[in-house]
C-alpha positions as CSV (number, residue, x, y, z in Angstrom):
1,M,-22.4,-18.5,-44.9
2,D,-19.2,-19.8,-46.5
3,Q,-16.4,-17.4,-45.6
4,Q,-13.8,-19.2,-47.8
5,K,-16.2,-18.8,-50.8
6,T,-16.7,-15.1,-50.0
7,G,-12.9,-14.7,-49.8
8,E,-12.4,-16.4,-53.2
9,F,-15.0,-14.1,-54.7
10,L,-13.3,-11.0,-53.3
11,K,-10.0,-12.2,-54.7
12,S,-11.5,-12.7,-58.1
13,L,-13.0,-9.3,-58.1
14,R,-9.6,-7.8,-57.2
15,H,-8.0,-9.7,-60.1
16,E,-10.6,-8.4,-62.4
17,K,-9.6,-4.9,-61.6
18,Q,-5.9,-5.9,-61.8
19,L,-5.0,-4.6,-58.4
20,T,-2.5,-5.9,-55.9
21,Q,-3.5,-6.4,-52.3
22,E,-1.4,-3.4,-51.3
23,Q,-3.2,-1.2,-53.7
24,L,-6.6,-2.3,-52.5
25,A,-5.5,-1.8,-48.9
26,T,-4.5,1.8,-49.7
27,E,-7.9,2.3,-51.4
28,F,-9.9,1.3,-48.2
29,N,-7.3,2.6,-45.7
30,V,-6.6,-0.9,-44.2
31,S,-3.6,-3.0,-43.9
32,T,-2.4,-5.5,-46.6
33,R,-2.8,-8.2,-44.0
34,S,-6.5,-7.4,-43.6
35,V,-7.0,-7.8,-47.4
36,S,-5.2,-11.1,-47.2
37,R,-7.4,-12.3,-44.4
38,W,-10.5,-11.3,-46.4
39,E,-9.4,-13.3,-49.4
40,T,-8.4,-16.4,-47.5
41,G,-11.7,-16.5,-45.6
42,R,-10.0,-16.1,-42.2
43,N,-11.8,-12.8,-41.6
44,L,-14.5,-10.7,-43.3
45,P,-14.6,-6.9,-43.9
46,D,-16.5,-4.8,-41.3
47,I,-20.1,-4.2,-42.2
48,S,-19.3,-0.5,-42.6
49,L,-16.9,-1.5,-45.5
50,L,-19.2,-3.9,-47.3
51,V,-21.2,-1.2,-49.2
52,E,-17.9,0.7,-50.1
53,I,-16.4,-2.6,-51.4
54,A,-19.6,-3.4,-53.3
55,D,-19.7,0.0,-54.9
56,F,-16.0,-0.2,-55.8
57,Y,-16.4,-3.6,-57.5
58,D,-19.9,-2.7,-58.8
59,V,-21.5,-5.6,-57.2
60,D,-24.2,-5.8,-54.4
61,V,-23.6,-6.7,-50.8
62,R,-25.6,-9.9,-51.1
63,E,-23.2,-11.2,-53.8
64,I,-20.2,-10.5,-51.6
65,I,-21.8,-12.3,-48.7
66,E,-22.9,-15.3,-50.8
67,G,-19.6,-15.4,-52.7
68,E,-21.1,-15.4,-56.2
69,R,-22.8,-13.1,-58.6
70,K,-26.6,-12.8,-58.4
71,S,-29.3,-10.8,-60.0
72,E,-29.1,-7.0,-59.4
73,M,-29.9,-6.0,-55.9
74,N,-33.0,-3.9,-55.6
75,N,-32.9,-0.4,-54.1
76,E,-34.6,-1.5,-50.8
77,V,-31.8,-4.0,-50.1
78,R,-29.1,-1.5,-51.0
79,E,-30.7,1.2,-48.8
80,T,-30.9,-1.2,-45.9
81,A,-27.3,-2.2,-46.3
82,T,-26.3,1.5,-46.5
83,K,-28.1,2.3,-43.3
84,M,-26.5,-0.7,-41.5
85,A,-23.1,0.5,-42.7
86,D,-23.8,4.1,-41.5
87,Y,-25.0,2.7,-38.1
88,A,-21.9,0.6,-37.7
89,N,-19.7,3.6,-38.6
90,A,-21.4,5.7,-36.0
91,E,-21.0,3.1,-33.3
92,K,-17.4,2.6,-34.3
93,S,-16.8,6.3,-34.2
94,R,-18.3,6.6,-30.8
95,L,-16.3,3.7,-29.4
96,L,-13.1,5.1,-31.0
97,T,-13.7,8.5,-29.4
98,N,-14.1,6.9,-26.0
99,I,-10.9,5.0,-26.5
100,Q,-9.1,8.1,-27.7
101,Q,-10.2,10.1,-24.6
102,T,-9.4,7.3,-22.2
103,S,-5.9,6.8,-23.6
104,M,-5.2,10.5,-23.4
105,V,-6.3,10.6,-19.8
106,G,-4.1,7.5,-19.1
107,V,-1.1,9.3,-20.6
108,I,-1.7,12.4,-18.5
109,V,-2.2,10.4,-15.3
110,A,1.0,8.3,-16.0
111,V,3.1,11.5,-16.6
112,I,1.8,13.0,-13.4
113,S,2.5,9.8,-11.5
114,I,6.1,9.6,-12.8
115,F,6.6,13.3,-11.9
116,F,5.6,12.8,-8.3
117,Q,7.6,9.5,-8.1
118,L,10.7,11.5,-9.2
119,L,9.9,14.2,-6.6
120,C,9.6,11.6,-3.8
121,F,12.2,9.2,-5.1
122,K,14.2,7.2,-2.6
123,N,17.4,5.3,-3.2
124,D,15.7,2.0,-2.9
125,M,15.2,-0.9,-5.2
126,D,11.4,-1.0,-4.7
127,Y,11.1,2.6,-5.7
128,F,13.3,2.0,-8.7
129,F,11.2,-0.9,-10.0
130,I,8.0,1.1,-9.4
131,L,9.4,4.0,-11.5
132,I,10.6,1.7,-14.3
133,T,7.2,0.0,-14.4
134,S,5.5,3.4,-14.6
135,V,7.7,4.5,-17.5
136,I,6.9,1.2,-19.4
137,V,3.2,1.8,-18.8
138,L,3.5,5.3,-20.1
139,G,5.3,4.1,-23.2
140,V,2.5,1.5,-23.9
141,L,-0.2,4.2,-23.3
142,I,1.6,6.6,-25.7
143,I,1.7,3.9,-28.4
144,I,-2.0,3.1,-27.9
145,T,-2.9,6.8,-28.1
146,L,-0.9,7.3,-31.3
147,Y,-2.6,4.2,-32.8
148,V,-6.2,5.0,-32.0
149,N,-5.7,8.6,-33.2
150,G,-4.3,7.3,-36.5
151,I,-1.0,9.0,-35.9
152,L,1.0,5.8,-35.6
153,E,0.0,4.6,-39.0
154,K,1.2,7.8,-40.6
155,L,4.5,7.7,-38.6
156,V,5.1,4.2,-39.8
157,K,5.1,5.4,-43.4
158,I,8.0,7.7,-42.6
159,K,10.9,5.4,-43.4
160,A,13.6,7.6,-41.8
161,L,11.6,7.8,-38.6
162,V,11.0,4.1,-38.5
163,T,14.7,3.4,-39.1
164,G,15.6,5.9,-36.3
165,V,13.1,4.2,-33.9
166,K,14.6,0.8,-34.8
167,V,18.1,2.0,-34.1
168,L,17.1,3.6,-30.9
169,T,15.2,0.5,-29.8
170,I,18.2,-1.7,-30.6
171,A,20.5,0.6,-28.7
172,L,18.1,0.7,-25.7
173,I,17.8,-3.1,-25.7
174,A,21.6,-3.4,-25.9
175,V,22.1,-0.9,-23.0
176,G,19.3,-2.6,-21.0
177,A,20.9,-6.0,-21.7
178,F,24.3,-4.8,-20.6
179,N,22.9,-3.2,-17.4
180,A,20.9,-6.4,-16.7
181,I,24.1,-8.5,-17.1
182,V,26.0,-6.0,-14.8
183,V,23.2,-6.1,-12.2
184,I,22.8,-9.9,-12.3
185,G,26.6,-10.2,-12.0
186,A,26.7,-7.8,-9.1
187,V,23.8,-9.5,-7.4
188,G,25.5,-12.9,-8.0
189,L,28.7,-11.6,-6.4
190,L,26.8,-10.3,-3.5
191,F,25.0,-13.6,-3.0
192,F,28.3,-15.4,-3.3
193,D,29.9,-13.0,-0.9
194,S,27.0,-13.3,1.6
195,F,27.4,-17.1,1.7
196,T,31.2,-17.1,1.9
197,S,31.6,-14.1,4.3
198,K,32.4,-15.1,7.9
199,V,32.0,-13.3,11.2
200,E,35.5,-12.1,12.1
201,V,36.2,-11.9,15.9
202,Y,39.2,-10.1,17.3
203,E,40.2,-10.3,20.9
204,D,43.9,-9.3,20.8
205,V,43.7,-6.0,22.8
206,E,47.4,-5.3,22.0
207,N,46.2,-4.4,18.5
208,Y,43.3,-2.3,19.9
209,R,44.0,0.8,17.9
210,S,44.1,-1.0,14.6
211,Y,40.5,-1.9,15.0
212,M,39.3,1.6,15.7
213,S,38.5,4.4,13.2
214,F,40.9,6.9,14.8
215,D,43.4,6.4,12.0
216,S,41.0,5.3,9.3
217,D,40.3,8.5,7.4
218,N,40.0,6.4,4.2
219,A,36.4,5.5,3.7
220,D,37.5,2.3,1.9
221,S,39.1,1.0,5.1
222,I,37.1,-1.9,6.7
223,W,37.5,0.0,10.0
224,H,36.1,3.2,8.8
225,K,32.9,2.3,10.6
226,C,30.5,4.3,8.5
227,G,31.9,7.6,9.8
228,M,30.6,7.0,13.4
229,D,32.4,8.9,16.2
230,E,34.3,6.5,18.3
231,T,36.1,9.2,20.4
232,I,34.1,8.0,23.4
233,W,36.4,5.0,23.5
234,P,40.0,5.4,24.8
235,Q,42.6,6.6,22.3
236,E,45.1,4.1,23.7
237,I,45.3,1.2,26.1
238,T,47.7,2.4,28.8
239,D,49.4,0.7,31.7
240,S,47.0,2.3,34.2
241,M,44.1,0.4,32.5
242,N,43.3,-3.1,33.6
243,V,41.4,-4.6,30.6
244,A,39.0,-7.2,31.9
245,D,37.5,-8.0,28.5
246,F,37.8,-7.0,24.9
247,K,36.1,-8.1,21.7
248,M,35.8,-6.5,18.2
249,I,33.6,-8.1,15.6
250,Y,33.5,-7.4,11.9
251,Y,31.0,-9.0,9.4
252,N,30.3,-7.9,5.8
253,P,27.7,-10.1,4.0
254,W,26.2,-7.1,2.1
255,D,27.2,-4.1,4.1
256,P,29.8,-3.7,7.0
257,N,28.6,-4.5,10.5
258,Y,30.6,-3.8,13.7
259,L,30.0,-5.0,17.2
260,G,32.5,-4.4,20.0
261,Y,33.1,-3.8,23.7
262,L,36.0,-3.0,25.9
263,V,35.7,-3.5,29.7
264,V,38.3,-1.6,31.8
265,D,38.9,-1.5,35.6
266,Y,40.6,1.7,36.6
267,D,42.2,2.8,39.8
268,S,40.3,5.4,41.7
269,E,42.2,8.4,40.3
270,A,42.1,7.2,36.7
271,Y,38.5,6.3,37.0
272,E,37.5,9.7,38.2
273,A,39.4,11.4,35.4
274,E,37.8,9.1,32.7
275,V,34.3,9.6,34.1
276,N,34.8,13.4,34.0
277,R,36.1,13.1,30.4
278,L,33.1,11.1,29.3
279,K,30.5,13.4,31.1
280,E,32.0,16.3,29.2
281,Y,31.3,14.6,25.9
282,E,28.4,16.2,24.1
283,S,26.0,13.2,23.9
284,T,23.4,12.9,21.2
285,E,19.7,12.0,21.2
286,Y,19.2,8.3,21.3
287,I,15.9,7.3,23.1
288,G,13.5,5.7,20.6
289,Y,16.2,4.7,18.1
290,Y,15.9,0.9,17.6
291,S,13.4,0.8,20.5
292,V,16.0,1.9,23.0
293,T,14.7,3.3,26.3
294,G,16.5,5.6,28.7
295,E,16.8,2.8,31.3
296,T,20.0,0.8,31.8
297,D,21.5,-1.5,34.4
298,Y,24.6,0.7,34.4
299,E,25.0,4.4,34.4
300,L,25.2,5.8,30.9
301,L,28.2,8.2,30.8
302,A,28.3,9.2,27.1
303,I,26.6,8.2,23.8
304,Y,26.9,9.0,20.1
305,A,23.8,7.7,18.4
306,D,22.8,7.8,14.7
307,S,19.2,7.0,13.6
308,Y,20.6,4.9,10.7
309,N,24.0,3.6,11.8
310,G,23.6,2.7,15.5
311,F,25.4,3.5,18.7
312,V,28.8,4.2,20.3
313,Y,28.6,4.6,24.1
314,A,30.2,4.2,27.6
315,L,28.6,2.7,30.7
316,T,29.9,2.4,34.3
317,D,29.0,0.2,37.3
318,G,29.6,3.2,39.6
319,N,32.7,1.8,41.2
320,S,35.8,1.5,39.0
321,R,34.6,-0.3,35.9
322,I,33.7,1.3,32.6
323,I,32.3,-0.6,29.7
324,Y,32.8,0.9,26.2
325,A,30.4,-0.6,23.6
326,E,29.3,-0.1,20.0
327,E,26.8,-1.5,17.5
328,I,27.4,-0.1,14.0
329,F,25.4,-1.2,10.9
330,C,23.1,0.1,8.2
331,N,19.8,-0.5,6.4
332,Y,18.1,-0.4,9.8
333,F,19.1,-3.8,10.9
334,M,22.2,-5.7,12.1
335,D,23.4,-8.9,10.3
336,I,25.4,-10.0,13.4
337,D,23.7,-12.0,16.1
338,Y,24.7,-9.4,18.7
339,K,23.2,-11.3,21.7
340,K,25.5,-14.2,20.8
341,Y,28.7,-12.2,20.9
342,M,28.0,-9.4,23.5
343,P,26.8,-9.9,27.1
344,E,23.2,-8.6,27.2
345,E,23.9,-6.3,30.1
346,Y,26.2,-4.3,27.9
347,L,23.4,-3.6,25.4
348,L,21.2,-0.5,25.8
349,D,17.9,-1.4,27.3
350,G,15.3,-2.3,24.7
351,F,17.8,-2.4,21.8
352,N,16.3,-4.3,18.9
353,A,18.2,-4.3,15.6
354,K,17.1,-7.6,14.2
355,D,15.7,-7.8,10.7
356,N,12.1,-6.6,10.5
357,N,12.4,-4.8,13.9
358,P,9.7,-2.3,14.7
359,Y,12.0,0.7,14.2
360,K,12.9,-0.5,10.7
361,K,9.3,-0.9,9.7
362,E,8.5,2.5,11.0
363,M,11.4,4.2,9.1
364,T,10.9,2.4,5.8
365,K,7.1,2.4,5.5
């Protein structure tokens, strides 16, 4: 079979009727591109269309297939061709019905999926990308459903609607591009900041209060410390306090991290008063947070714990020394290498705030 010859024959038949490709496409409810492909031999009409085309041009199917006029086709051949066309139409209709039903089910499932994702949405990039992907899938399924049901072709003919869709698409692309640039820029700045940020270590106890959140009502202050309660620590460094050690650490590669400790040796009277003050503090639940157990090398006097932001607490050796300590961070892990900067005995037993720690895995699964 010579497809190019068949195409030339179809082209000549159209010219005989003085029709354009667009007019012929409208006659058989196909696209102008389909007619062009028939006449160039790159494609052939479906078998279901052959009889209709033959009747329209008043030729027989055999002549179209062979690309030239022959003697008149007998009734038996025409009847067989008609039956073949009817069979092909029935198969196509059955397949189209299956596709229509499947696409409708897909749209319904996608809508339900997006609904439940919105109900359970978390402020997390993974959830955001899953939601965006689901919306894109829904959009594709809607287009497929409109196409297989013949609605899309009708909508395309409404010029005002097409123009509106084009304008909306361009606007969405522009907004998406702008947001993408903003996000890429923000991520770039964060990466740059993460590589250039340094761990800041302060050991000048004379400036003690400036590192605490007591005076930092402004959330933009670097010493705001995520709103954690630091009143366990002393308000001031007084003359009756013998500071044996002090260190306050700030690091902000992505989010602020704080690590600090203050070691004070009190005289007997001051020690007793401070212990009483700390024991009156209404401590919070803390066991289990970041794998912390209830056991310590020191006596735990008071603690403020947050399941997300960490700990502020005070320990004593039972004599005259009190250790005030804190580990404040977010996203369920600490960017500071806390074992490098804080003596391990000042840490709560079992404390693990390293990236991919068990507590983080449990809370983010």
